[in-house]
C-alpha positions in Angstrom: -16.3 37.1 3.2 -14.4 37.0 6.5 -10.7 35.9 6.1 -10.9 36.3 2.4 -11.5 39.8 1.1 -9.2 41.4 3.7 -6.4 39.2 2.3 -7.0 40.5 -1.2 -7.2 44.2 -0.1 -5.4 46.4 -2.6 -4.1 48.8 0.0 -2.6 46.0 2.0 -1.0 44.6 -1.2 0.5 48.0 -2.1 2.0 48.4 1.4 3.6 45.0 1.4 5.1 45.6 -2.1 6.5 48.9 -0.8 7.9 47.2 2.3 9.5 44.5 0.2 11.0 47.1 -2.1 12.6 48.9 0.9 14.3 45.8 2.4 15.5 44.0 -0.8 19.1 45.0 -1.6 20.3 41.9 -3.4 18.9 39.5 -6.0 17.1 36.5 -4.5 15.4 33.4 -5.8 12.4 32.3 -3.7 10.5 29.0 -4.4 6.9 28.4 -3.5 6.5 24.7 -2.9 2.8 24.4 -3.6 0.7 24.6 -6.8 -2.0 26.5 -5.0 0.5 29.2 -4.2 1.7 29.2 -7.8 -1.8 29.7 -9.1 -2.4 32.6 -6.8 0.9 34.2 -7.7 0.2 34.0 -11.5 -3.5 34.7 -11.2 -3.0 38.0 -9.3 0.2 38.9 -11.1 2.2 38.9 -7.9 5.4 37.8 -9.7 5.1 40.9 -11.9 4.5 43.3 -8.9 7.7 42.3 -7.1 10.9 44.2 -7.5 13.1 42.9 -10.3 15.7 41.7 -7.8 13.2 38.9 -6.7 12.6 35.9 -8.8 10.0 33.4 -7.9 10.7 29.8 -8.7 8.0 27.2 -8.9 8.4 24.0 -6.9 7.0 20.4 -7.1 3.6 21.9 -7.0 1.1 19.1 -6.6 0.9 15.3 -6.2 -0.8 15.0 -9.6 2.2 16.7 -11.3 4.8 14.4 -9.6 3.0 11.1 -9.8 5.3 8.9 -11.8 4.5 7.5 -15.2 4.8 3.9 -13.8 1.9 4.6 -11.4 -0.3 5.8 -14.2 0.6 2.8 -16.3 -0.2 0.4 -13.5 -3.5 2.1 -12.9 -4.3 1.7 -16.6 -3.3 -1.9 -16.6 -5.7 -2.6 -13.7 -8.4 -0.5 -15.2 -8.5 -2.5 -18.3 -9.5 -5.7 -16.4 -13.2 -6.3 -17.2 -14.3 -6.7 -13.6 -12.6 -3.5 -12.3 -14.1 0.0 -11.7 -11.2 2.4 -11.7 -11.9 5.7 -9.9 -10.0 8.9 -9.0 -10.2 12.6 -9.0 -10.9 14.4 -12.3 -7.4 15.8 -12.8 -5.9 12.3 -12.8 -7.8 11.3 -15.8 -5.6 13.1 -18.3 -2.2 12.6 -16.7 0.0 11.0 -19.4 1.3 7.5 -18.9 4.0 6.0 -21.2 1.4 5.4 -23.9 -1.9 7.0 -23.0 -4.0 8.2 -20.1 -7.0 6.9 -18.1 -9.5 8.7 -20.4 -8.0 6.7 -23.3 -8.3 3.6 -21.2 -12.0 4.5 -20.8 -12.3 4.8 -24.6 -10.9 1.4 -24.9 -13.7 0.0 -22.7 -12.3 0.4 -19.2 -14.9 1.4 -16.5 -13.2 4.6 -15.4 -15.1 7.0 -13.2 -14.4 10.5 -11.7 -15.2 10.8 -8.0 -15.0 13.8 -5.7 -14.0 11.8 -2.6 -12.4 8.5 -1.7 -15.4 7.9 0.5 -17.6 7.9 -2.7 -15.6 4.9 -3.8 -16.6 3.0 -0.7 -20.2 3.5 -1.5 -19.6 2.4 -5.0 -17.9 -0.8 -3.8 -20.8 -1.6 -1.5 -23.3 -1.1 -4.3 -21.3 -3.3 -6.7 -20.2 -6.4 -4.7 -19.4 -8.3 -7.9 -16.9 -5.7 -9.1 -13.5 -4.6 -7.8 -13.5 -0.9 -7.1 -10.0 0.7 -7.1 -9.2 4.3 -6.2 -6.1 6.0 -7.5 -5.2 7.9 -4.4 -2.7 10.8 -4.8 -1.7 13.4 -2.3 0.7 15.3 -0.2 0.1 15.2 3.5 -2.9 17.5 3.1 -5.2 14.9 1.5 -3.6 11.7 2.8 -5.9 11.5 5.9 -9.0 11.5 3.6 -7.8 8.4 1.8 -7.0 6.7 5.1 -10.4 7.5 6.5 -11.9 5.8 3.5 -9.8 2.7 4.0 -10.8 2.6 7.7 -14.5 2.8 6.6 -14.0 0.0 4.1 -12.5 -2.1 6.8 -15.4 -1.3 9.2 -17.9 -2.3 6.5 -15.9 -5.5 5.8 -15.6 -4.6 2.1 -13.2 -7.0 0.3 -13.7 -5.5 -3.1 -12.2 -2.1 -2.5 -8.5 -1.2 -2.8 -6.3 1.8 -3.5 -3.3 2.6 -5.7 -1.2 5.0 -3.5 0.9 7.8 -4.8 1.6 9.7 -1.6 4.4 12.2 -1.1 6.0 14.2 1.8 7.0 17.8 1.3 10.0 18.1 3.6 11.9 15.3 1.8 11.4 17.2 -1.5 12.8 20.4 0.0 15.8 18.5 1.3 16.4 17.0 -2.1 16.1 20.3 -4.0 18.4 22.1 -1.6 21.0 19.3 -1.7 21.5 19.6 -5.5 24.9 21.1 -6.4 23.3 23.6 -8.8 20.5 24.6 -6.5 19.3 28.2 -7.2 16.8 28.4 -4.4 17.6 31.0 -1.6 14.4 30.6 0.4 11.2 28.6 0.5 7.5 29.4 0.9 6.1 26.4 2.6 2.5 25.3 1.9 0.0 26.4 4.5 -2.5 23.5 4.0 0.3 20.9 4.4 1.5 22.6 7.5 -2.1 22.8 8.9 -1.9 19.0 9.0 1.7 18.3 9.8 2.7 21.5 11.6 6.1 22.9 10.7 8.4 21.3 13.3 9.9 19.1 10.5 11.2 22.2 8.7 13.5 23.4 11.5 16.3 20.8 10.8 16.1 21.7 7.1 16.5 25.4 7.8 19.4 24.8 10.1 21.1 22.3 7.7 21.0 24.5 4.7 20.9 27.9 6.4 17.9 28.8 4.3 14.7 30.6 5.4 11.4 28.6 5.2 8.3 30.7 5.7 4.8 29.1 5.9 2.2 31.0 3.9 -1.4 31.0 2.9 -2.7 31.4 -0.6 -4.2 34.9 -0.8 -2.1 37.8 -2.2 -1.6 39.4 1.3 -0.6 36.0 2.7 2.0 35.3 0.0 3.4 38.8 0.0 3.8 38.8 3.8 5.6 35.5 3.5 7.9 36.9 0.8 8.6 39.9 2.9 9.6 37.7 5.9 11.8 35.6 3.6 13.6 38.6 2.1 14.2 40.1 5.6 15.9 36.9 6.6 18.0 36.7 3.5 19.2 40.3 3.7 20.1 39.6 7.4 21.9 36.4 6.5 19.7 34.2 8.7 17.9 31.0 7.9 15.0 29.8 10.1 11.4 28.8 10.0 8.7 31.4 10.3 4.9 31.1 10.3 3.1 33.8 8.2 -0.2 31.9 8.3 -0.9 31.9 12.0 -4.7 32.0 11.7 -4.6 28.5 10.3 -1.2 26.8 11.1 0.4 25.8 14.4 3.8 24.3 14.9 2.4 21.0 16.1 -0.3 20.7 13.4 -3.3 18.3 13.6 -2.2 15.6 16.0 -5.2 13.4 15.3 -4.4 13.3 11.6 -0.8 12.6 12.3 -1.6 9.7 14.6 -3.9 8.2 11.8 -1.0 8.5 9.4 1.4 6.8 11.8 -1.0 4.0 12.4 -1.7 3.2 8.7 1.4 4.3 6.8 5.1 3.7 6.7 7.8 5.8 5.0 9.0 4.6 1.6 11.3 5.6 -1.2 9.3 7.4 -3.8 9.8 8.4 -7.5 8.8 11.9 -8.4 7.9 12.5 -12.0 10.6 14.6 -13.6 12.7 14.7 -10.5 13.6 11.1 -9.8 13.6 8.9 -6.7 13.9 10.6 -3.4 14.6 8.5 -0.4 11.9 8.2 2.2 9.8 10.8 0.5 6.7 8.7 0.1 4.2 6.9 2.2 2.8 3.4 1.7 0.2 1.3 3.5 1.5 -0.5 6.6 1.3 -4.3 6.6 -1.9 -4.3 8.7 -3.7 -2.6 5.7 -2.0 -4.5 2.8 -5.4 -6.0 1.9 -6.4 -2.6 0.6 -3.2 -2.2 -1.6 -4.3 -2.6 -5.2 -0.8 -3.3 -6.5 -0.5 -6.2 -4.0 -4.0 -7.5 -4.9 -3.7 -7.3 -8.7 0.1 -7.8 -9.0 0.5 -5.1 -11.7 3.2 -6.3 -14.0 4.9 -3.0 -15.0 7.9 -3.0 -12.7 11.3 -3.3 -14.4 11.8 -0.8 -17.2 12.7 2.8 -16.4 10.0 4.6 -18.4 10.2 7.8 -16.4 12.6 9.2 -19.0 10.2 8.8 -21.9 8.7 12.3 -21.7 11.8 14.0 -20.3 13.3 14.8 -23.7 10.3 17.0 -24.4 8.8 18.0 -21.0 11.1 20.2 -18.8 8.7 20.1 -15.8 11.4 18.4 -13.7 13.8 21.3 -14.3 11.1 23.8 -13.5 10.1 22.0 -10.3 13.8 22.0 -9.1 14.1 25.7 -9.8 16.5 25.4 -12.7 14.1 26.6 -15.4 11.0 28.7 -15.9 7.8 27.9 -17.9 8.9 30.4 -20.5 12.0 28.2 -21.3 9.8 25.4 -22.6 9.5 25.5 -26.4 6.4 23.4 -26.4 4.4 25.5 -23.9 1.1 26.7 -25.4 2.1 25.4 -28.8 2.4 21.6 -28.7 1.6 21.3 -25.0 -1.8 22.6 -24.0 -4.5 21.5 -21.5 -6.3 19.7 -24.4 -3.1 18.0 -25.6 -0.7 17.9 -22.6 2.8 16.6 -22.9 3.5 16.8 -19.1 1.4 16.5 -16.0 1.8 20.2 -14.9 -0.3 21.2 -17.9 -3.1 18.8 -16.8 -3.4 19.4 -13.0 -5.6 22.2 -11.7 -2.6 23.1 -9.6 0.1 22.6 -12.2 2.5 25.4 -12.9 2.1 25.2 -16.7 -1.7 25.2 -16.3 -1.4 28.3 -14.2 0.6 30.2 -16.8 -1.6 28.9 -19.6 -4.8 30.0 -17.8 -3.7 33.4 -16.5 -1.0 34.7 -18.9 -3.6 36.8 -20.7 -5.9 37.3 -17.8 -5.0 38.6 -14.3 -7.5 38.5 -11.5 -9.0 41.9 -11.0 -11.1 41.1 -7.9 -9.2 43.3 -5.5 -11.3 44.6 -2.7 
């Protein structure tokens, strides 16, 4: 397949590993920001191929992993109302709240359904005018436009029985927060290519200048990732810190301007809690006043607001430390024993892009599909 197999080519991979080995002189910690990158790294054993001087750290990963417990609890509270149909993507069903998850809510009688698109929820609302259809919408900048398009469509159809619970995050703010920590171990970042395909990478220049750290945009295939790591190491060894694009076949500096305009029209920045990390100023997105009619929390007035329940799982789940680069999955005493995909303690074991799920899935199986 064009633009796939050539980026899994074994000879290309070997040449890049050799190139990295030649340029690396000092120990460096590089963090990939996206769970899609993490899964490719573990799936293909890229972390094991690299010279010992290079350690890969695994960042915030995916919006499922960092959606706070309070949002899950609010979704469950609304789902348990008898006239509500609660919908979301499949990997949100088993993300733990403070007491249980959406699948347990379904077992208690809630009408909870898995959908493959926010637009499917619009059709569901139109077919069930006597019910309230709510979509739990999570995302980094990559998937945000899809949710917004659905809201636009609901407004066009004049549907008053559709609303969303938003858990939307922005990546640059997370990088800023991680690098600002006093004990930060991250020397350089691999930025997520799909996020940058939407937003471009102009927002990363101030961060690279502020912290003097390299930020390299990469794709998700082995050659993409290794080329990004190579560029990052070259910068680190030369004591430079700037933004580079190692995914030029997809990403431009400006990004998708139409999608950005849609986001500016319908969303405003907001402080956002990240599960395991805490609140990061202006790292979230919420619906603008003109679209508040589609905000489920405004519509239903979910009551869970005051208590800080984000710390409930923190005594057991170390995902926050992993996502900040302070620990590795191997440091978790519950991994694969008391925390499994069937019985997860933390969200990164649930999500299809979670770091713990990646190590659980591929620890005993490395992808052999090299061309």
